[in-house]
VEXLONU-544004 format. One record per residue (C-alpha): x, y negated, z negated; residue number from 1; residue in one letter. Coordinates in nm, 2 decimals. Each point is the difference from the previous one (the first is absolute). Example, Ala and Ser with C-alpha at 12.3 -4.5 7.8 and 13.67 -1.06 7.14 Angstrom:
c1:c2:c3:nr:rest
1.23:0.45:-0.78:1:a;
0.14:-0.34:0.07:2:s;
end
This chain:
c1:c2:c3:nr:rest
2.13:-8.59:0.76:1:x;
-0.13:0.24:0.26:2:x;
-0.34:0.15:-0.04:3:x;
-0.02:0.36:-0.01:4:x;
-0.31:0.22:-0.01:5:x;
-0.03:0.38:-0.03:6:x;
-0.39:0.05:0.05:7:x;
-0.33:-0.19:-0.04:8:x;
-0.06:-0.11:0.37:9:x;
-0.31:-0.11:0.17:10:x;
-0.17:0.31:0.14:11:x;
0.25:0.25:-0.08:12:x;
-0.04:0.35:-0.10:13:x;
0.20:0.18:-0.24:14:x;
-0.09:0.32:-0.16:15:x;
0.23:0.20:-0.26:16:x;
-0.10:0.37:-0.04:17:x;
-0.10:0.07:-0.37:18:x;
0.27:0.17:-0.20:19:x;
-0.23:0.33:-0.03:20:x;
-0.06:0.01:0.37:21:x;
0.36:-0.01:0.08:22:x;
0.04:0.28:-0.27:23:x;
-0.25:0.22:0.22:24:x;
0.16:-0.08:0.31:25:x;
0.34:0.17:-0.13:26:x;
-0.20:0.34:-0.06:27:x;
-0.24:-0.02:0.31:28:x;
0.14:0.23:0.32:29:x;
0.13:-0.21:0.29:30:x;
-0.05:-0.31:-0.21:31:x;
0.27:0.08:-0.26:32:x;
0.24:-0.07:0.34:33:x;
-0.12:-0.32:0.09:34:x;
-0.25:-0.22:-0.16:35:x;
-0.09:-0.36:0.00:36:x;
0.07:-0.19:-0.34:37:x;
-0.04:-0.37:0.06:38:x;
-0.17:-0.17:0.33:39:x;
-0.07:-0.36:0.10:40:x;
-0.04:-0.27:0.28:41:x;
0.06:-0.36:-0.01:42:x;
-0.18:-0.18:0.30:43:x;
0.22:-0.28:-0.09:44:x;
0.29:-0.04:-0.30:45:x;
0.19:-0.33:-0.02:46:x;
0.26:-0.02:-0.28:47:x;
-0.01:0.40:0.00:48:x;
0.28:0.11:-0.20:49:x;
0.06:0.35:-0.14:50:x;
0.34:0.08:-0.21:51:x;
0.09:0.35:-0.14:52:x;
0.32:0.02:-0.10:53:x;
-0.03:0.37:-0.12:54:x;
-0.23:0.10:0.29:55:x;
-0.30:0.22:-0.04:56:x;
-0.04:0.38:-0.01:57:x;
-0.23:0.00:0.31:58:x;
0.10:-0.05:0.40:59:x;
-0.14:-0.35:0.15:60:x;
-0.10:-0.07:0.32:61:x;
-0.08:-0.35:0.12:62:x;
-0.12:-0.12:0.31:63:x;
-0.03:-0.36:0.14:64:x;
-0.29:-0.09:0.19:65:x;
0.09:-0.41:0.03:66:x;
0.24:-0.22:-0.10:67:x;
0.35:0.10:-0.15:68:x;
0.21:0.03:-0.32:69:x;
0.31:0.22:-0.09:70:x;
0.04:0.32:-0.18:71:x;
0.32:0.02:-0.22:72:x;
0.22:0.34:-0.11:73:x;
0.32:0.08:-0.06:74:x;
0.07:-0.37:-0.01:75:x;
-0.09:-0.03:0.37:76:x;
-0.26:-0.21:0.12:77:x;
-0.23:0.12:0.26:78:x;
-0.23:-0.26:0.22:79:x;
-0.36:0.19:0.02:80:x;
-0.19:-0.16:0.27:81:x;
-0.33:0.09:0.19:82:x;
-0.01:0.38:0.08:83:x;
0.28:0.09:-0.25:84:x;
-0.06:0.30:-0.24:85:x;
0.23:-0.02:-0.29:86:x;
0.08:0.31:-0.16:87:x;
0.13:0.03:-0.37:88:x;
0.08:0.33:-0.13:89:x;
-0.05:0.11:-0.38:90:x;
0.19:-0.16:-0.30:91:x;
0.16:-0.27:0.24:92:x;
0.03:-0.33:-0.13:93:x;
-0.16:-0.25:0.25:94:x;
-0.12:-0.35:0.04:95:x;
-0.25:-0.10:0.24:96:x;
-0.11:-0.36:0.10:97:x;
-0.26:-0.17:0.25:98:x;
0.16:-0.30:0.21:99:x;
-0.11:-0.33:-0.12:100:x;
-0.10:-0.14:0.34:101:x;
-0.13:0.30:0.10:102:x;
-0.20:0.19:-0.26:103:x;
-0.01:0.38:0.10:104:x;
-0.31:0.22:-0.01:105:x;
0.09:0.35:-0.09:106:x;
-0.18:0.33:-0.12:107:x;
0.24:0.19:-0.23:108:x;
-0.04:0.38:-0.12:109:x;
0.20:0.19:-0.30:110:x;
0.01:0.33:0.03:111:x;
0.15:0.30:-0.20:112:x;
0.01:0.37:0.02:113:x;
0.28:0.29:0.02:114:x;
0.05:-0.11:0.36:115:x;
-0.06:-0.40:-0.04:116:x;
0.41:-0.06:0.03:117:x;
0.05:0.23:0.28:118:x;
-0.28:-0.09:0.21:119:x;
0.11:-0.36:-0.06:120:x;
0.34:0.11:0.13:121:x;
-0.18:0.20:0.31:122:x;
-0.08:-0.34:0.13:123:x;
0.38:-0.06:0.10:124:x;
0.06:-0.30:-0.19:125:x;
0.12:-0.01:-0.38:126:x;
0.18:-0.30:-0.27:127:x;
0.26:-0.10:0.29:128:x;
-0.27:-0.04:0.28:129:x;
-0.33:-0.01:-0.19:130:x;
-0.20:-0.16:0.30:131:x;
-0.18:0.14:0.30:132:x;
-0.22:-0.18:0.26:133:x;
-0.36:0.09:0.14:134:x;
-0.12:-0.30:0.16:135:x;
-0.36:0.15:0.04:136:x;
-0.16:-0.16:-0.33:137:x;
-0.35:0.13:0.09:138:x;
0.14:0.34:0.03:139:x;
0.16:-0.02:-0.35:140:x;
-0.25:-0.20:-0.14:141:x;
-0.28:0.26:0.08:142:x;
0.19:0.30:-0.17:143:x;
0.05:-0.20:-0.28:144:x;
-0.37:-0.05:-0.02:145:x;
-0.06:0.35:0.01:146:x;
0.19:0.06:-0.30:147:x;
-0.15:-0.30:-0.18:148:x;
-0.36:0.17:0.06:149:x;
0.05:0.33:-0.18:150:x;
0.02:-0.22:-0.34:151:x;
-0.37:0.03:0.09:152:x;
-0.01:0.34:-0.10:153:x;
0.08:-0.12:-0.39:154:x;
0.31:0.25:-0.02:155:x;
-0.17:0.33:0.07:156:x;
0.20:0.29:0.08:157:x;
-0.13:0.00:0.32:158:x;
0.08:-0.38:0.01:159:x;
0.33:0.02:-0.10:160:x;
0.08:0.27:0.23:161:x;
-0.16:-0.25:0.29:162:x;
0.22:-0.28:-0.12:163:x;
0.30:0.23:0.04:164:x;
-0.06:0.10:0.35:165:x;
-0.11:-0.34:0.10:166:x;
0.36:-0.13:-0.12:167:x;
0.16:0.27:0.19:168:x;
-0.19:-0.10:0.29:169:x;
0.17:-0.36:-0.06:170:x;
0.30:0.12:-0.07:171:x;
-0.02:0.24:0.33:172:x;
-0.08:-0.36:0.19:173:x;
0.29:-0.19:-0.12:174:x;
0.24:0.32:0.10:175:x;
-0.15:0.00:0.35:176:x;
-0.03:-0.35:0.09:177:x;
0.29:-0.18:-0.15:178:x;
0.31:-0.14:0.16:179:x;
0.28:-0.16:-0.19:180:x;
0.03:-0.38:-0.08:181:x;
0.25:-0.06:0.24:182:x;
-0.26:0.04:0.28:183:x;
-0.23:-0.27:-0.19:184:x;
0.31:-0.22:0.01:185:x;
0.05:0.03:0.35:186:x;
-0.35:-0.05:0.08:187:x;
0.03:-0.36:-0.21:188:x;
0.29:-0.08:0.19:189:x;
-0.16:0.08:0.33:190:x;
-0.25:-0.24:-0.13:191:x;
0.23:-0.26:-0.06:192:x;
0.14:0.04:0.34:193:x;
-0.33:-0.03:0.16:194:x;
-0.03:-0.37:-0.16:195:x;
0.33:-0.09:0.15:196:x;
-0.15:0.10:0.33:197:x;
-0.31:-0.17:-0.07:198:x;
0.18:-0.33:-0.06:199:x;
0.23:0.04:0.31:200:x;
-0.30:0.04:0.21:201:x;
-0.17:-0.30:-0.19:202:x;
0.28:-0.25:0.00:203:x;
-0.23:-0.28:0.16:204:x;
-0.23:0.00:-0.33:205:x;
0.05:-0.12:-0.33:206:x;
-0.07:0.32:-0.19:207:x;
-0.07:0.03:-0.37:208:x;
0.16:0.21:-0.21:209:x;
-0.32:0.10:-0.12:210:x;
-0.04:0.15:0.38:211:x;
0.32:0.15:0.00:212:x;
-0.08:0.21:-0.32:213:x;
-0.33:0.09:0.12:214:x;
0.16:0.17:0.28:215:x;
0.22:0.21:-0.20:216:x;
-0.32:0.10:-0.24:217:x;
0.22:-0.14:-0.30:218:x;
-0.07:-0.29:-0.27:219:x;
0.20:-0.30:0.08:220:x;
0.22:0.05:-0.30:221:x;
0.06:0.35:0.10:222:x;
0.05:-0.04:0.35:223:x;
0.23:-0.29:-0.07:224:x;
0.21:0.24:-0.23:225:x;
0.00:0.28:0.27:226:x;
0.09:-0.26:0.31:227:x;
0.29:-0.14:-0.20:228:x;
0.11:0.35:-0.08:229:x;
0.03:0.09:0.37:230:x;
0.12:-0.33:0.14:231:x;
0.17:-0.20:-0.30:232:x;
-0.22:-0.27:0.08:233:x;
-0.35:-0.12:-0.04:234:x;
-0.27:0.07:0.25:235:x;
-0.06:-0.40:0.06:236:x;
0.39:-0.07:0.05:237:x;
0.03:0.30:0.20:238:x;
-0.28:-0.13:0.21:239:x;
0.16:-0.33:0.04:240:x;
0.34:0.18:0.10:241:x;
-0.18:0.17:0.28:242:x;
-0.17:-0.33:0.10:243:x;
0.32:-0.19:0.00:244:x;
0.15:0.27:0.20:245:x;
-0.25:-0.02:0.27:246:x;
0.04:-0.36:-0.01:247:x;
0.38:0.03:0.08:248:x;
-0.11:0.23:0.28:249:x;
-0.22:-0.25:0.14:250:x;
0.26:-0.29:-0.06:251:x;
0.23:0.22:0.22:252:x;
-0.20:0.14:0.27:253:x;
-0.29:-0.25:0.10:254:x;
-0.01:-0.34:0.03:255:x;
-0.29:-0.09:-0.22:256:x;
0.01:-0.28:-0.20:257:x;
0.04:-0.01:-0.39:258:x;
-0.36:-0.08:-0.09:259:x;
-0.14:0.26:0.27:260:x;
0.25:0.27:-0.18:261:x;
-0.13:-0.06:-0.34:262:x;
-0.38:0.06:0.14:263:x;
0.15:0.34:0.14:264:x;
0.08:0.09:-0.36:265:x;
-0.34:-0.12:-0.15:266:x;
0.17:-0.31:-0.13:267:x;
-0.25:-0.33:0.04:268:x;
0.28:-0.23:-0.12:269:x;
0.28:-0.01:0.22:270:x;
0.21:-0.21:-0.31:271:x;
-0.08:0.28:-0.24:272:x;
0.12:0.24:0.24:273:x;
0.33:-0.19:0.05:274:x;
0.06:-0.03:-0.35:275:x;
-0.05:0.36:-0.06:276:x;
0.21:0.11:0.30:277:x;
0.27:-0.24:-0.15:278:x;
0.00:0.17:-0.34:279:x;
0.04:0.31:0.13:280:x;
0.23:-0.03:0.32:281:x;
0.18:-0.32:-0.11:282:x;
-0.06:-0.21:0.26:283:x;
-0.31:-0.15:0.17:284:x;
-0.15:0.19:0.27:285:x;
0.13:-0.26:0.29:286:x;
0.37:0.03:-0.14:287:x;
-0.05:0.38:0.02:288:x;
-0.12:-0.04:0.36:289:x;
0.31:-0.22:0.05:290:x;
0.24:0.25:-0.18:291:x;
-0.11:0.29:0.22:292:x;
-0.01:-0.19:0.33:293:x;
0.39:-0.10:-0.04:294:x;
end
């Protein structure tokens, strides 16, 4: 059975404002319009899973600083990656969970007040499109720390007003600097294309899967997933196809021997190269050269 943990992670920070403090927030000028009710951060959260089938009265903001996971709203699952802000409106049933292979690091804030719903709506997303993309992790992390630091005022009226002010600043940074997740998706696809270019420039090398994933800035499992979505092949199968295509060119356009062509493509063993060629082309390199010569 899948392991699920709601809280209790190493080095976590989690603060729920006491009920009497929330009651005061509802009666303080300005603070009654927008105020933090829960706040925390999980530097690493393996097995993190939260399911709220009735939602919660507050708006929720989650920012993924590292790793990835998913948010589910209205029966739709939205992939959350580094740089994504997930905004969940008040009263909205939701599930969010970390990725088992790449556990996320997140901070999160629940906030309430007369303007909580409309402020969240002003960010330009909603239950059908809950994600925004803010690639500058340090910008938003610093804004979060400014909100969190206001807990040091021990829930004084002035401290609660300062916390509301810092929350507004954080939301303002989200509004000013976000782009839509499609832009993030394009950036990821661009990195996949860059690794294909890297393969093409290094056909003479026996590249490892770890090298290609590192070029893309992704973990090996996630890189393989993205690459297959883009090309319908695994990275190594694609790389071998490129090598064999180049071998066909060399067989057609040069007089190099099979051993020399194998060496040009990073294969020390010409017999292994020939077996690989036959597997993909359906004939040996020598037979291929004869077929195109005729």
